[in-house]
N, C-alpha and C positions, 0 to 999 in steps of 0.2 A: 867848773868854778873859775872865777877870775884868778889869775896867776898869784897875786898877793895872798889870796885866801888859801890856795893850794899850798903855798909855801908855809903857812901856819900849820897845816895838817901834816906836811912832810916833816917839819921840825918836831911835832909831837911824836911821830913815829920814831924819829932818830933819838929823842930823849928817852922814850920808853925802851928802846933797844940798848941804850947806854946804861940805863938804870933799871934792870929787871925788877919787877915787883912794884914799881912806882908808876902811878898813873899821872899823866899830864893832860888830861882831857879838857879841852876848851869848854866852858859852860857859861851860863848866865847871859849877860848882855852881849858878850862877844858872839856866841853862837846865834843868838836872836838876831843881831844886826847882820851877821853873815847870811843867815837864812833869808832875811828881807831883801838884801841886794841880789842874791842869787835868784830868788823867785821873781823879783822885778825884772831882771834881765832876761830870764828864760821865758816868762809868760807875758811880757809887755805891760807890766803894772807900773803905776806911778806911786811912789812912796809918799806917805804923809810925813810931816816932821816927826822927830823922835818923841816917844811917849804920848802919841795920839791915843785918846781913849777908845778902846774896843776893836779898832781895826788898824792895820799897818799900812795898807795900800788901797788903791782903787783902780778900776778900769771902766770902760764904757758900760759894763753891766752892773757896777756897784762896788761896795766895800769888800775888802779881803783881809782876813787875819792870816798871818804866816807863822808857822812853827817849824823849827829845825832841830833835829836831835841826832845823836850818835848812839842813843839807847834804843830800847824796845817799846817805849811809851812816851806820851806827851801829857802835859797838864793843861787844862782849860779853866778859865775863870768864869766864862759865860758863853752862851751861844753866840754865833756870828752869822753874817749873811753868807759869806763864802769862806771856806777854810782850805788853806794849802799847807800840806805837811811834807817836809823834806827830811830824808834820812841820809846822813853822810855815809857813802859807800867806800870811798877812798879819798886820798888827798885831792884828786882831780875830779871826782864825780859825786853827785848826790842823786838820790832816787826821789821822784815825786810819788810819795806813798798815797796821798789823797789830795784831790782837787775837786771839791764839790761843796754842796750846801753844808753849813755848820750845824744845823739843827739835828740831823741824824747822828752826827758824832757826839753832840752834847747829850742826846737822849741815851746813847749807848755807853757813855762814860760811867765810871764808878761813882759811888756816893761822894758827897762833898766832904772834903777833909778839913781838919782844924784850920788850915791856912786859906780855906775858901775855894780851893781848886778841886777839880775832878780829873781823874786820870783815865786815859784810854790807851790801850795797847795798839801798836801799829798793825798787828795782825787783824784786829777788829776793824780798823779803818780800811784795810785792804778788802776785807769781806764786804763792808758797806759799799765801797767803791764798785765792786763787782755787781752788786744787785741794784745799785742806784742809777736810774736812768739820767738823773741830774748830774752825776759825777762826770767830769770831762774826760776826754780820751787821754789827757796827759797823765792821769793817775797810773802809776806803775812805770812811767817813763824815766829813763836815766838821763841826766843832764850834766854837761861839763860844769865844773865849779870855776 
């Protein structure tokens, strides 16, 4: 991950060590934006301007939606052309959990919740990546943050 991003995650680790029992997990827009820039750098994607509907980036093959989490699942609002899911492993590294078509992930996600989102566990995405011929070889790869 880029050094400024790694510094955020190191600061979180330090805060949690100084204040046991208190969580300082980055979330929301911060994690989403971090995921977008990390995926763009690692996979050669071009980012759309912020709040672009449906997809966060594109490359020569089409549109890409990017999700990043430190948890065990992600939420989806809709299917997408290509889905890239990153999991924070450490302050310096993220794992590409899934890099493949969005439709199999959407179909495997849970029911629509009150907020309109569907949740899918990272373990299910890993299983889809293993059986999907369309998932790229980058699924499961660890990348520097």
